[in-house]
N, CA, C and O atoms as a CHARMM CRD file, in Angstrom:
* protein
*
  372
    1    1 MET  N     13.29100  14.61400  37.41700 PROA 1      0.00000
    2    1 MET  CA    14.27100  14.14100  36.44900 PROA 1      0.00000
    3    1 MET  C     13.55500  13.81600  35.14000 PROA 1      0.00000
    4    1 MET  O     12.60000  13.04100  35.12400 PROA 1      0.00000
    5    2 ALA  N     14.01000  14.39800  34.07600 PROA 2      0.00000
    6    2 ALA  CA    13.39100  14.18200  32.76900 PROA 2      0.00000
    7    2 ALA  C     13.83400  12.84200  32.18800 PROA 2      0.00000
    8    2 ALA  O     14.99700  12.44800  32.27300 PROA 2      0.00000
    9    3 VAL  N     12.87100  12.17100  31.60400 PROA 3      0.00000
   10    3 VAL  CA    13.16100  10.88700  30.97000 PROA 3      0.00000
   11    3 VAL  C     13.49900  11.15100  29.51000 PROA 3      0.00000
   12    3 VAL  O     12.71300  11.77200  28.79500 PROA 3      0.00000
   13    4 PRO  N     14.66400  10.68400  29.06100 PROA 4      0.00000
   14    4 PRO  CA    15.01400  10.93800  27.66000 PROA 4      0.00000
   15    4 PRO  C     14.11800  10.14300  26.71600 PROA 4      0.00000
   16    4 PRO  O     13.70800   9.02400  27.02400 PROA 4      0.00000
   17    5 LYS  N     13.82200  10.73900  25.56600 PROA 5      0.00000
   18    5 LYS  CA    13.03600  10.03800  24.55700 PROA 5      0.00000
   19    5 LYS  C     13.94200   9.03700  23.86000 PROA 5      0.00000
   20    5 LYS  O     15.04200   9.36800  23.41700 PROA 5      0.00000
   21    6 LEU  N     13.46500   7.83100  23.77500 PROA 6      0.00000
   22    6 LEU  CA    14.24200   6.80000  23.10400 PROA 6      0.00000
   23    6 LEU  C     13.75700   6.64600  21.67600 PROA 6      0.00000
   24    6 LEU  O     12.55700   6.55800  21.41800 PROA 6      0.00000
   25    7 ARG  N     14.67200   6.61600  20.78500 PROA 7      0.00000
   26    7 ARG  CA    14.34900   6.40100  19.37900 PROA 7      0.00000
   27    7 ARG  C     14.88100   5.03900  18.95800 PROA 7      0.00000
   28    7 ARG  O     16.00700   4.68200  19.30500 PROA 7      0.00000
   29    8 PRO  N     14.10000   4.28600  18.22700 PROA 8      0.00000
   30    8 PRO  CA    14.62500   2.99800  17.75800 PROA 8      0.00000
   31    8 PRO  C     15.72900   3.22900  16.73600 PROA 8      0.00000
   32    8 PRO  O     15.70700   4.19900  15.97900 PROA 8      0.00000
   33    9 ARG  N     16.67200   2.33700  16.73200 PROA 9      0.00000
   34    9 ARG  CA    17.73100   2.42100  15.73000 PROA 9      0.00000
   35    9 ARG  C     17.12800   2.17400  14.36000 PROA 9      0.00000
   36    9 ARG  O     16.11700   1.48500  14.22300 PROA 9      0.00000
   37   10 ARG  N     17.76000   2.74400  13.35900 PROA 10     0.00000
   38   10 ARG  CA    17.25800   2.60900  11.99000 PROA 10     0.00000
   39   10 ARG  C     17.05700   1.14400  11.61300 PROA 10     0.00000
   40   10 ARG  O     16.09200   0.81500  10.92300 PROA 10     0.00000
   41   11 ALA  N     17.93300   0.27800  12.04700 PROA 11     0.00000
   42   11 ALA  CA    17.82800  -1.14600  11.71000 PROA 11     0.00000
   43   11 ALA  C     16.59800  -1.78100  12.35100 PROA 11     0.00000
   44   11 ALA  O     16.11300  -2.80500  11.87000 PROA 11     0.00000
   45   12 GLN  N     16.09000  -1.19200  13.42500 PROA 12     0.00000
   46   12 GLN  CA    14.93900  -1.76100  14.11300 PROA 12     0.00000
   47   12 GLN  C     13.61100  -1.26800  13.54500 PROA 12     0.00000
   48   12 GLN  O     12.56100  -1.81800  13.87700 PROA 12     0.00000
   49   13 LEU  N     13.63700  -0.24600  12.70100 PROA 13     0.00000
   50   13 LEU  CA    12.40700   0.27500  12.12500 PROA 13     0.00000
   51   13 LEU  C     11.87700  -0.68500  11.07300 PROA 13     0.00000
   52   13 LEU  O     12.66700  -1.25000  10.31700 PROA 13     0.00000
   53   14 PRO  N     10.57000  -0.88800  11.00000 PROA 14     0.00000
   54   14 PRO  CA    10.03300  -1.78800   9.96700 PROA 14     0.00000
   55   14 PRO  C     10.22300  -1.18700   8.58900 PROA 14     0.00000
   56   14 PRO  O     10.13500   0.02800   8.41000 PROA 14     0.00000
   57   15 LYS  N     10.48100  -2.03700   7.62600 PROA 15     0.00000
   58   15 LYS  CA    10.63200  -1.57100   6.25400 PROA 15     0.00000
   59   15 LYS  C      9.25700  -1.47100   5.62200 PROA 15     0.00000
   60   15 LYS  O      8.55000  -2.47000   5.49300 PROA 15     0.00000
   61   16 LEU  N      8.88300  -0.27000   5.23100 PROA 16     0.00000
   62   16 LEU  CA     7.57700  -0.05200   4.62300 PROA 16     0.00000
   63   16 LEU  C      7.65800  -0.04700   3.10400 PROA 16     0.00000
   64   16 LEU  O      6.64900  -0.22400   2.42300 PROA 16     0.00000
   65   17 LEU  N      8.84200   0.15200   2.58400 PROA 17     0.00000
   66   17 LEU  CA     9.03300   0.20900   1.13900 PROA 17     0.00000
   67   17 LEU  C      9.86600  -0.97100   0.69400 PROA 17     0.00000
   68   17 LEU  O     10.55900  -1.58100   1.50800 PROA 17     0.00000
   69   18 PRO  N      9.81100  -1.30200  -0.58600 PROA 18     0.00000
   70   18 PRO  CA    10.66400  -2.37500  -1.08500 PROA 18     0.00000
   71   18 PRO  C     12.13000  -2.07700  -0.81400 PROA 18     0.00000
   72   18 PRO  O     12.51300  -0.93100  -0.58000 PROA 18     0.00000
   73   19 ALA  N     12.93600  -3.11500  -0.84700 PROA 19     0.00000
   74   19 ALA  CA    14.35400  -2.97000  -0.56200 PROA 19     0.00000
   75   19 ALA  C     14.98600  -1.88900  -1.42200 PROA 19     0.00000
   76   19 ALA  O     15.84500  -1.14400  -0.94900 PROA 19     0.00000
   77   20 ASP  N     14.57900  -1.79700  -2.66100 PROA 20     0.00000
   78   20 ASP  CA    15.11600  -0.77100  -3.54200 PROA 20     0.00000
   79   20 ASP  C     13.94800  -0.01100  -4.16700 PROA 20     0.00000
   80   20 ASP  O     13.58700  -0.24100  -5.32100 PROA 20     0.00000
   81   21 ASP  N     13.36600   0.89400  -3.38700 PROA 21     0.00000
   82   21 ASP  CA    12.20700   1.63200  -3.87400 PROA 21     0.00000
   83   21 ASP  C     12.55700   2.58200  -5.00500 PROA 21     0.00000
   84   21 ASP  O     11.66600   3.12900  -5.65400 PROA 21     0.00000
   85   22 SER  N     13.84800   2.78400  -5.24700 PROA 22     0.00000
   86   22 SER  CA    14.24500   3.65500  -6.35100 PROA 22     0.00000
   87   22 SER  C     13.93700   3.02100  -7.70900 PROA 22     0.00000
   88   22 SER  O     13.96500   3.71100  -8.72800 PROA 22     0.00000
   89   23 VAL  N     13.64700   1.73400  -7.73700 PROA 23     0.00000
   90   23 VAL  CA    13.27600   1.05100  -8.98600 PROA 23     0.00000
   91   23 VAL  C     12.08600   1.75600  -9.62900 PROA 23     0.00000
   92   23 VAL  O     12.05500   1.95100 -10.84400 PROA 23     0.00000
   93   24 TYR  N     11.10700   2.13700  -8.80800 PROA 24     0.00000
   94   24 TYR  CA     9.87800   2.72300  -9.32400 PROA 24     0.00000
   95   24 TYR  C     10.07000   4.11700  -9.92200 PROA 24     0.00000
   96   24 TYR  O      9.20500   4.59800 -10.65300 PROA 24     0.00000
   97   25 ALA  N     11.16600   4.75400  -9.62700 PROA 25     0.00000
   98   25 ALA  CA    11.43100   6.09600 -10.14700 PROA 25     0.00000
   99   25 ALA  C     12.23600   6.06400 -11.44600 PROA 25     0.00000
  100   25 ALA  O     12.44500   7.10800 -12.06400 PROA 25     0.00000
  101   26 THR  N     12.68400   4.89400 -11.86300 PROA 26     0.00000
  102   26 THR  CA    13.54000   4.81900 -13.05000 PROA 26     0.00000
  103   26 THR  C     12.74100   4.88300 -14.35200 PROA 26     0.00000
  104   26 THR  O     11.57700   4.48600 -14.41300 PROA 26     0.00000
  105   27 HSD  N     13.39000   5.38300 -15.36300 PROA 27     0.00000
  106   27 HSD  CA    12.79900   5.43300 -16.69600 PROA 27     0.00000
  107   27 HSD  C     12.51300   4.00600 -17.18100 PROA 27     0.00000
  108   27 HSD  O     11.49100   3.74400 -17.81700 PROA 27     0.00000
  109   28 ARG  N     13.42500   3.10500 -16.87200 PROA 28     0.00000
  110   28 ARG  CA    13.26800   1.70600 -17.28800 PROA 28     0.00000
  111   28 ARG  C     11.98600   1.10600 -16.71700 PROA 28     0.00000
  112   28 ARG  O     11.24900   0.43100 -17.43400 PROA 28     0.00000
  113   29 TRP  N     11.70700   1.34900 -15.41100 PROA 29     0.00000
  114   29 TRP  CA    10.48800   0.81200 -14.79900 PROA 29     0.00000
  115   29 TRP  C      9.24200   1.42700 -15.42900 PROA 29     0.00000
  116   29 TRP  O      8.27200   0.72200 -15.70800 PROA 29     0.00000
  117   30 LYS  N      9.26900   2.72500 -15.64900 PROA 30     0.00000
  118   30 LYS  CA     8.09700   3.39400 -16.21400 PROA 30     0.00000
  119   30 LYS  C      7.77700   2.85200 -17.59800 PROA 30     0.00000
  120   30 LYS  O      6.61000   2.63900 -17.92700 PROA 30     0.00000
  121   31 GLN  N      8.80300   2.62600 -18.41100 PROA 31     0.00000
  122   31 GLN  CA     8.58500   2.05100 -19.75000 PROA 31     0.00000
  123   31 GLN  C      8.05800   0.62600 -19.64600 PROA 31     0.00000
  124   31 GLN  O      7.10900   0.26200 -20.34000 PROA 31     0.00000
  125   32 LEU  N      8.66400  -0.17700 -18.79000 PROA 32     0.00000
  126   32 LEU  CA     8.24900  -1.57100 -18.62900 PROA 32     0.00000
  127   32 LEU  C      6.81900  -1.65000 -18.10200 PROA 32     0.00000
  128   32 LEU  O      6.03000  -2.47400 -18.56400 PROA 32     0.00000
  129   33 SER  N      6.49100  -0.80500 -17.14900 PROA 33     0.00000
  130   33 SER  CA     5.14000  -0.78700 -16.59300 PROA 33     0.00000
  131   33 SER  C      4.10700  -0.44600 -17.66900 PROA 33     0.00000
  132   33 SER  O      3.06100  -1.08900 -17.75500 PROA 33     0.00000
  133   34 ARG  N      4.39900   0.55300 -18.47900 PROA 34     0.00000
  134   34 ARG  CA     3.49400   0.91200 -19.58200 PROA 34     0.00000
  135   34 ARG  C      3.35000  -0.23700 -20.56800 PROA 34     0.00000
  136   34 ARG  O      2.24800  -0.53000 -21.03200 PROA 34     0.00000
  137   35 MET  N      4.46700  -0.89000 -20.88700 PROA 35     0.00000
  138   35 MET  CA     4.44100  -1.99400 -21.83300 PROA 35     0.00000
  139   35 MET  C      3.58300  -3.15200 -21.30400 PROA 35     0.00000
  140   35 MET  O      2.78000  -3.72000 -22.04400 PROA 35     0.00000
  141   36 VAL  N      3.75500  -3.49500 -20.03300 PROA 36     0.00000
  142   36 VAL  CA     2.99100  -4.59800 -19.43600 PROA 36     0.00000
  143   36 VAL  C      1.50000  -4.26900 -19.44700 PROA 36     0.00000
  144   36 VAL  O      0.67900  -5.12100 -19.78700 PROA 36     0.00000
  145   37 ARG  N      1.14600  -3.03300 -19.07500 PROA 37     0.00000
  146   37 ARG  CA    -0.26900  -2.64300 -19.06400 PROA 37     0.00000
  147   37 ARG  C     -0.84500  -2.56400 -20.47800 PROA 37     0.00000
  148   37 ARG  O     -2.04000  -2.78900 -20.66500 PROA 37     0.00000
  149   38 ARG  N     -0.02500  -2.25100 -21.46400 PROA 38     0.00000
  150   38 ARG  CA    -0.48800  -2.21900 -22.85400 PROA 38     0.00000
  151   38 ARG  C     -0.72200  -3.64700 -23.36100 PROA 38     0.00000
  152   38 ARG  O     -1.70800  -3.91100 -24.05000 PROA 38     0.00000
  153   39 GLN  N      0.17800  -4.55400 -23.02100 PROA 39     0.00000
  154   39 GLN  CA     0.04800  -5.94700 -23.46700 PROA 39     0.00000
  155   39 GLN  C     -1.06200  -6.69100 -22.73600 PROA 39     0.00000
  156   39 GLN  O     -1.72700  -7.55200 -23.31200 PROA 39     0.00000
  157   40 ARG  N     -1.25800  -6.35200 -21.46200 PROA 40     0.00000
  158   40 ARG  CA    -2.28600  -7.00900 -20.64200 PROA 40     0.00000
  159   40 ARG  C     -3.14500  -5.92100 -19.98200 PROA 40     0.00000
  160   40 ARG  O     -2.98000  -5.63200 -18.79700 PROA 40     0.00000
  161   41 PRO  N     -4.05400  -5.32400 -20.74600 PROA 41     0.00000
  162   41 PRO  CA    -4.79500  -4.15400 -20.26100 PROA 41     0.00000
  163   41 PRO  C     -5.89800  -4.44900 -19.24000 PROA 41     0.00000
  164   41 PRO  O     -6.40800  -3.52400 -18.60800 PROA 41     0.00000
  165   42 VAL  N     -6.27000  -5.70300 -19.06900 PROA 42     0.00000
  166   42 VAL  CA    -7.34000  -6.05900 -18.13100 PROA 42     0.00000
  167   42 VAL  C     -6.70000  -6.69400 -16.90000 PROA 42     0.00000
  168   42 VAL  O     -5.72300  -7.43500 -17.01000 PROA 42     0.00000
  169   43 CYS  N     -7.25800  -6.39800 -15.73100 PROA 43     0.00000
  170   43 CYS  CA    -6.74500  -6.93900 -14.47200 PROA 43     0.00000
  171   43 CYS  C     -6.62300  -8.45800 -14.55600 PROA 43     0.00000
  172   43 CYS  O     -7.57500  -9.15000 -14.91800 PROA 43     0.00000
  173   44 GLU  N     -5.44600  -8.96400 -14.21800 PROA 44     0.00000
  174   44 GLU  CA    -5.18800 -10.39900 -14.30300 PROA 44     0.00000
  175   44 GLU  C     -5.78000 -11.18300 -13.13400 PROA 44     0.00000
  176   44 GLU  O     -5.74100 -12.41300 -13.14800 PROA 44     0.00000
  177   45 VAL  N     -6.32000 -10.51600 -12.13800 PROA 45     0.00000
  178   45 VAL  CA    -6.94300 -11.20600 -11.00500 PROA 45     0.00000
  179   45 VAL  C     -8.45400 -11.27900 -11.19400 PROA 45     0.00000
  180   45 VAL  O     -9.02300 -12.36900 -11.24900 PROA 45     0.00000
  181   46 CYS  N     -9.10000 -10.12500 -11.29200 PROA 46     0.00000
  182   46 CYS  CA   -10.57000 -10.12800 -11.38700 PROA 46     0.00000
  183   46 CYS  C    -11.05600 -10.23400 -12.82800 PROA 46     0.00000
  184   46 CYS  O    -12.16200 -10.71900 -13.06800 PROA 46     0.00000
  185   47 GLY  N    -10.25900  -9.79400 -13.77900 PROA 47     0.00000
  186   47 GLY  CA   -10.64100  -9.86700 -15.18200 PROA 47     0.00000
  187   47 GLY  C    -11.74900  -8.90800 -15.57900 PROA 47     0.00000
  188   47 GLY  O    -12.25000  -8.97000 -16.70200 PROA 47     0.00000
  189   48 ASN  N    -12.13500  -8.02700 -14.67700 PROA 48     0.00000
  190   48 ASN  CA   -13.24500  -7.11800 -14.94000 PROA 48     0.00000
  191   48 ASN  C    -12.82400  -5.68500 -15.23200 PROA 48     0.00000
  192   48 ASN  O    -13.40700  -5.02200 -16.09000 PROA 48     0.00000
  193   49 ASP  N    -11.82000  -5.21700 -14.52400 PROA 49     0.00000
  194   49 ASP  CA   -11.44600  -3.81000 -14.59900 PROA 49     0.00000
  195   49 ASP  C    -10.18500  -3.58000 -15.40800 PROA 49     0.00000
  196   49 ASP  O     -9.40700  -4.50000 -15.66000 PROA 49     0.00000
  197   50 LEU  N    -10.00400  -2.34000 -15.80400 PROA 50     0.00000
  198   50 LEU  CA    -8.80700  -1.91700 -16.51800 PROA 50     0.00000
  199   50 LEU  C     -7.61900  -1.98400 -15.57300 PROA 50     0.00000
  200   50 LEU  O     -7.70600  -1.54000 -14.42800 PROA 50     0.00000
  201   51 ALA  N     -6.51600  -2.53400 -16.04500 PROA 51     0.00000
  202   51 ALA  CA    -5.30100  -2.60900 -15.22900 PROA 51     0.00000
  203   51 ALA  C     -4.65600  -1.23300 -15.15500 PROA 51     0.00000
  204   51 ALA  O     -4.36700  -0.61600 -16.18000 PROA 51     0.00000
  205   52 THR  N     -4.43700  -0.76500 -13.94800 PROA 52     0.00000
  206   52 THR  CA    -3.80900   0.53800 -13.73900 PROA 52     0.00000
  207   52 THR  C     -2.50300   0.41900 -12.96700 PROA 52     0.00000
  208   52 THR  O     -1.76600   1.39800 -12.84400 PROA 52     0.00000
  209   53 GLN  N     -2.21100  -0.76200 -12.45000 PROA 53     0.00000
  210   53 GLN  CA    -1.01000  -0.99700 -11.64300 PROA 53     0.00000
  211   53 GLN  C     -0.26300  -2.20800 -12.18200 PROA 53     0.00000
  212   53 GLN  O     -0.85500  -3.09900 -12.79100 PROA 53     0.00000
  213   54 VAL  N      1.04400  -2.22600 -11.94900 PROA 54     0.00000
  214   54 VAL  CA     1.85000  -3.40600 -12.27000 PROA 54     0.00000
  215   54 VAL  C      2.44800  -3.89300 -10.95500 PROA 54     0.00000
  216   54 VAL  O      3.10300  -3.13900 -10.23500 PROA 54     0.00000
  217   55 HSD  N      2.21000  -5.15500 -10.66200 PROA 55     0.00000
  218   55 HSD  CA     2.56900  -5.75400  -9.37400 PROA 55     0.00000
  219   55 HSD  C      3.68900  -6.77600  -9.55500 PROA 55     0.00000
  220   55 HSD  O      3.67300  -7.55800 -10.50600 PROA 55     0.00000
  221   56 HSD  N      4.66600  -6.76600  -8.63700 PROA 56     0.00000
  222   56 HSD  CA     5.70400  -7.79900  -8.61700 PROA 56     0.00000
  223   56 HSD  C      5.13200  -9.03500  -7.92900 PROA 56     0.00000
  224   56 HSD  O      4.71200  -8.95600  -6.77500 PROA 56     0.00000
  225   57 ILE  N      5.11000 -10.15400  -8.60700 PROA 57     0.00000
  226   57 ILE  CA     4.59100 -11.40100  -8.04500 PROA 57     0.00000
  227   57 ILE  C      5.49000 -11.83300  -6.88400 PROA 57     0.00000
  228   57 ILE  O      5.01200 -12.06400  -5.77400 PROA 57     0.00000
  229   58 VAL  N      6.77900 -11.93900  -7.14700 PROA 58     0.00000
  230   58 VAL  CA     7.76300 -12.16000  -6.08300 PROA 58     0.00000
  231   58 VAL  C      8.24600 -10.77400  -5.68100 PROA 58     0.00000
  232   58 VAL  O      8.82600 -10.06900  -6.50700 PROA 58     0.00000
  233   59 PRO  N      8.02200 -10.36100  -4.43200 PROA 59     0.00000
  234   59 PRO  CA     8.34400  -8.99600  -4.01300 PROA 59     0.00000
  235   59 PRO  C      9.81100  -8.62300  -4.21400 PROA 59     0.00000
  236   59 PRO  O     10.70000  -9.47400  -4.18300 PROA 59     0.00000
  237   60 LEU  N     10.03600  -7.32900  -4.42000 PROA 60     0.00000
  238   60 LEU  CA    11.40000  -6.82900  -4.59500 PROA 60     0.00000
  239   60 LEU  C     12.29100  -7.16600  -3.41400 PROA 60     0.00000
  240   60 LEU  O     13.47900  -7.43600  -3.59200 PROA 60     0.00000
  241   61 ARG  N     11.73500  -7.15500  -2.21100 PROA 61     0.00000
  242   61 ARG  CA    12.53900  -7.47600  -1.02300 PROA 61     0.00000
  243   61 ARG  C     13.12100  -8.87300  -1.11100 PROA 61     0.00000
  244   61 ARG  O     14.25400  -9.10900  -0.69200 PROA 61     0.00000
  245   62 GLN  N     12.34800  -9.79700  -1.65400 PROA 62     0.00000
  246   62 GLN  CA    12.78700 -11.19000  -1.73100 PROA 62     0.00000
  247   62 GLN  C     13.68300 -11.44800  -2.93300 PROA 62     0.00000
  248   62 GLN  O     14.59500 -12.27200  -2.85900 PROA 62     0.00000
  249   63 ALA  N     13.43400 -10.75800  -4.03400 PROA 63     0.00000
  250   63 ALA  CA    14.18800 -11.02500  -5.26300 PROA 63     0.00000
  251   63 ALA  C     14.40900  -9.74100  -6.05200 PROA 63     0.00000
  252   63 ALA  O     13.76500  -9.53700  -7.08100 PROA 63     0.00000
  253   64 PRO  N     15.30600  -8.87000  -5.59200 PROA 64     0.00000
  254   64 PRO  CA    15.54500  -7.62100  -6.31700 PROA 64     0.00000
  255   64 PRO  C     16.04700  -7.84100  -7.74300 PROA 64     0.00000
  256   64 PRO  O     15.89900  -6.96200  -8.59200 PROA 64     0.00000
  257   65 GLN  N     16.63300  -8.99200  -8.00900 PROA 65     0.00000
  258   65 GLN  CA    17.12600  -9.29100  -9.35600 PROA 65     0.00000
  259   65 GLN  C     15.97400  -9.47300 -10.35000 PROA 65     0.00000
  260   65 GLN  O     16.19800  -9.45700 -11.56000 PROA 65     0.00000
  261   66 LEU  N     14.74500  -9.64400  -9.85100 PROA 66     0.00000
  262   66 LEU  CA    13.58000  -9.81300 -10.72300 PROA 66     0.00000
  263   66 LEU  C     12.79400  -8.51300 -10.91300 PROA 66     0.00000
  264   66 LEU  O     11.66400  -8.53300 -11.40100 PROA 66     0.00000
  265   67 ALA  N     13.38400  -7.40400 -10.53200 PROA 67     0.00000
  266   67 ALA  CA    12.68600  -6.11000 -10.58800 PROA 67     0.00000
  267   67 ALA  C     12.15600  -5.79100 -11.97600 PROA 67     0.00000
  268   67 ALA  O     11.05700  -5.25200 -12.10800 PROA 67     0.00000
  269   68 TYR  N     12.91300  -6.11400 -13.00400 PROA 68     0.00000
  270   68 TYR  CA    12.52800  -5.77500 -14.38000 PROA 68     0.00000
  271   68 TYR  C     12.18400  -7.00800 -15.21000 PROA 68     0.00000
  272   68 TYR  O     12.16500  -6.93900 -16.43900 PROA 68     0.00000
  273   69 GLU  N     11.91600  -8.11300 -14.56500 PROA 69     0.00000
  274   69 GLU  CA    11.59800  -9.36400 -15.25800 PROA 69     0.00000
  275   69 GLU  C     10.10100  -9.41300 -15.57100 PROA 69     0.00000
  276   69 GLU  O      9.28400  -9.50400 -14.65400 PROA 69     0.00000
  277   70 PRO  N      9.73000  -9.35300 -16.86000 PROA 70     0.00000
  278   70 PRO  CA     8.30600  -9.33200 -17.23000 PROA 70     0.00000
  279   70 PRO  C      7.50500 -10.52900 -16.71700 PROA 70     0.00000
  280   70 PRO  O      6.31000 -10.39800 -16.45200 PROA 70     0.00000
  281   71 THR  N      8.13800 -11.68800 -16.57200 PROA 71     0.00000
  282   71 THR  CA     7.41000 -12.86200 -16.08500 PROA 71     0.00000
  283   71 THR  C      7.10300 -12.76300 -14.59500 PROA 71     0.00000
  284   71 THR  O      6.33100 -13.56900 -14.07400 PROA 71     0.00000
  285   72 ASN  N      7.69300 -11.78900 -13.89700 PROA 72     0.00000
  286   72 ASN  CA     7.43100 -11.57900 -12.48000 PROA 72     0.00000
  287   72 ASN  C      6.43500 -10.43900 -12.25700 PROA 72     0.00000
  288   72 ASN  O      6.27800  -9.96500 -11.13100 PROA 72     0.00000
  289   73 LEU  N      5.77000 -10.00200 -13.31000 PROA 73     0.00000
  290   73 LEU  CA     4.87200  -8.85600 -13.21100 PROA 73     0.00000
  291   73 LEU  C      3.43800  -9.23800 -13.56200 PROA 73     0.00000
  292   73 LEU  O      3.20100 -10.09400 -14.41400 PROA 73     0.00000
  293   74 GLN  N      2.48200  -8.58700 -12.88700 PROA 74     0.00000
  294   74 GLN  CA     1.05600  -8.76600 -13.15200 PROA 74     0.00000
  295   74 GLN  C      0.42700  -7.40400 -13.36500 PROA 74     0.00000
  296   74 GLN  O      0.77000  -6.44000 -12.68100 PROA 74     0.00000
  297   75 SER  N     -0.49600  -7.32500 -14.31500 PROA 75     0.00000
  298   75 SER  CA    -1.31100  -6.12300 -14.50000 PROA 75     0.00000
  299   75 SER  C     -2.52200  -6.25000 -13.59100 PROA 75     0.00000
  300   75 SER  O     -3.24700  -7.24400 -13.64400 PROA 75     0.00000
  301   76 LEU  N     -2.73900  -5.23400 -12.75300 PROA 76     0.00000
  302   76 LEU  CA    -3.84700  -5.29600 -11.79800 PROA 76     0.00000
  303   76 LEU  C     -4.62100  -3.98600 -11.76600 PROA 76     0.00000
  304   76 LEU  O     -4.08100  -2.91900 -12.05700 PROA 76     0.00000
  305   77 CYS  N     -5.89600  -4.08700 -11.40800 PROA 77     0.00000
  306   77 CYS  CA    -6.68900  -2.88100 -11.14200 PROA 77     0.00000
  307   77 CYS  C     -6.30400  -2.38300  -9.74700 PROA 77     0.00000
  308   77 CYS  O     -5.63100  -3.08700  -8.99400 PROA 77     0.00000
  309   78 ASN  N     -6.73100  -1.18600  -9.41400 PROA 78     0.00000
  310   78 ASN  CA    -6.38900  -0.61200  -8.10300 PROA 78     0.00000
  311   78 ASN  C     -6.87400  -1.47900  -6.94900 PROA 78     0.00000
  312   78 ASN  O     -6.14000  -1.69000  -5.98400 PROA 78     0.00000
  313   79 ALA  N     -8.10800  -1.98500  -7.03900 PROA 79     0.00000
  314   79 ALA  CA    -8.68000  -2.78100  -5.94700 PROA 79     0.00000
  315   79 ALA  C     -7.91000  -4.07700  -5.73300 PROA 79     0.00000
  316   79 ALA  O     -7.61200  -4.43800  -4.59400 PROA 79     0.00000
  317   80 CYS  N     -7.58800  -4.77900  -6.81000 PROA 80     0.00000
  318   80 CYS  CA    -6.85700  -6.04300  -6.67400 PROA 80     0.00000
  319   80 CYS  C     -5.42200  -5.80800  -6.19800 PROA 80     0.00000
  320   80 CYS  O     -4.87800  -6.60900  -5.43800 PROA 80     0.00000
  321   81 HSD  N     -4.81600  -4.71300  -6.64700 PROA 81     0.00000
  322   81 HSD  CA    -3.46400  -4.39500  -6.19900 PROA 81     0.00000
  323   81 HSD  C     -3.46300  -4.08200  -4.70500 PROA 81     0.00000
  324   81 HSD  O     -2.57400  -4.52400  -3.97700 PROA 81     0.00000
  325   82 ALA  N     -4.44900  -3.32700  -4.25300 PROA 82     0.00000
  326   82 ALA  CA    -4.56100  -3.02700  -2.82000 PROA 82     0.00000
  327   82 ALA  C     -4.78200  -4.30700  -2.02100 PROA 82     0.00000
  328   82 ALA  O     -4.20100  -4.47600  -0.94900 PROA 82     0.00000
  329   83 ALA  N     -5.61200  -5.20400  -2.53200 PROA 83     0.00000
  330   83 ALA  CA    -5.87600  -6.46900  -1.84700 PROA 83     0.00000
  331   83 ALA  C     -4.61500  -7.32100  -1.74400 PROA 83     0.00000
  332   83 ALA  O     -4.38900  -7.97100  -0.72300 PROA 83     0.00000
  333   84 LYS  N     -3.79600  -7.32100  -2.78700 PROA 84     0.00000
  334   84 LYS  CA    -2.54000  -8.08200  -2.77300 PROA 84     0.00000
  335   84 LYS  C     -1.62100  -7.58700  -1.66300 PROA 84     0.00000
  336   84 LYS  O     -0.86700  -8.36300  -1.07600 PROA 84     0.00000
  337   85 HSD  N     -1.69100  -6.28300  -1.38000 PROA 85     0.00000
  338   85 HSD  CA    -0.83500  -5.68800  -0.35600 PROA 85     0.00000
  339   85 HSD  C     -1.53600  -5.57800   0.99500 PROA 85     0.00000
  340   85 HSD  O     -0.98900  -5.00100   1.93500 PROA 85     0.00000
  341   86 GLY  N     -2.74900  -6.13200   1.09600 PROA 86     0.00000
  342   86 GLY  CA    -3.47300  -6.13200   2.34400 PROA 86     0.00000
  343   86 GLY  C     -4.01800  -4.78100   2.75800 PROA 86     0.00000
  344   86 GLY  O     -4.21100  -4.52200   3.94600 PROA 86     0.00000
  345   87 VAL  N     -4.26700  -3.91600   1.78300 PROA 87     0.00000
  346   87 VAL  CA    -4.79400  -2.57900   2.06400 PROA 87     0.00000
  347   87 VAL  C     -6.27500  -2.57400   1.72700 PROA 87     0.00000
  348   87 VAL  O     -6.67700  -3.02100   0.65300 PROA 87     0.00000
  349   88 THR  N     -7.08000  -2.06700   2.64500 PROA 88     0.00000
  350   88 THR  CA    -8.50200  -1.94500   2.34900 PROA 88     0.00000
  351   88 THR  C     -8.77400  -0.55400   1.79800 PROA 88     0.00000
  352   88 THR  O     -8.27000   0.44100   2.31900 PROA 88     0.00000
  353   89 GLN  N     -9.55500  -0.49400   0.76400 PROA 89     0.00000
  354   89 GLN  CA    -9.86600   0.78500   0.13600 PROA 89     0.00000
  355   89 GLN  C    -11.16600   1.33200   0.70000 PROA 89     0.00000
  356   89 GLN  O    -12.11600   0.59300   0.95800 PROA 89     0.00000
  357   90 GLN  N    -11.18300   2.63400   0.88100 PROA 90     0.00000
  358   90 GLN  CA   -12.38500   3.30800   1.35600 PROA 90     0.00000
  359   90 GLN  C    -13.29900   3.56500   0.16300 PROA 90     0.00000
  360   90 GLN  O    -12.82100   3.93200  -0.91000 PROA 90     0.00000
  361   91 PRO  N    -14.60200   3.37700   0.33300 PROA 91     0.00000
  362   91 PRO  CA   -15.52600   3.66300  -0.79100 PROA 91     0.00000
  363   91 PRO  C    -15.49200   5.14500  -1.13200 PROA 91     0.00000
  364   91 PRO  O    -15.32300   5.99100  -0.25300 PROA 91     0.00000
  365   92 ILE  N    -15.65300   5.45100  -2.41100 PROA 92     0.00000
  366   92 ILE  CA   -15.67700   6.83500  -2.88000 PROA 92     0.00000
  367   92 ILE  C    -17.09600   7.36900  -2.71400 PROA 92     0.00000
  368   92 ILE  O    -18.05500   6.73400  -3.15100 PROA 92     0.00000
  369   93 HSD  N    -17.23000   8.53000  -2.08500 PROA 93     0.00000
  370   93 HSD  CA   -18.55800   9.13800  -1.85900 PROA 93     0.00000
  371   93 HSD  C    -18.84100  10.16900  -2.88500 PROA 93     0.00000
  372   93 HSD  O    -19.90500  10.78800  -2.86100 PROA 93     0.00000
């Protein structure tokens, strides 16, 4: 007797993306991100590297109404942004 494969319901799957990941694809976000990095070009955490990412201080999942709020944004380098999200970066060879 074959055992059927069970799939978790969509509601049971962990959310890997922000509640509204479409924010990052908007023209408004791209302009705001460029503006924030232009105004604050150095990483706001380490202060050493060029800021290449814009990070939501209060995550979109918790406060989607703050998606475009400049006071909820930080300019970060890649390493600090990865650290904020708990991602370890592999060294470049």
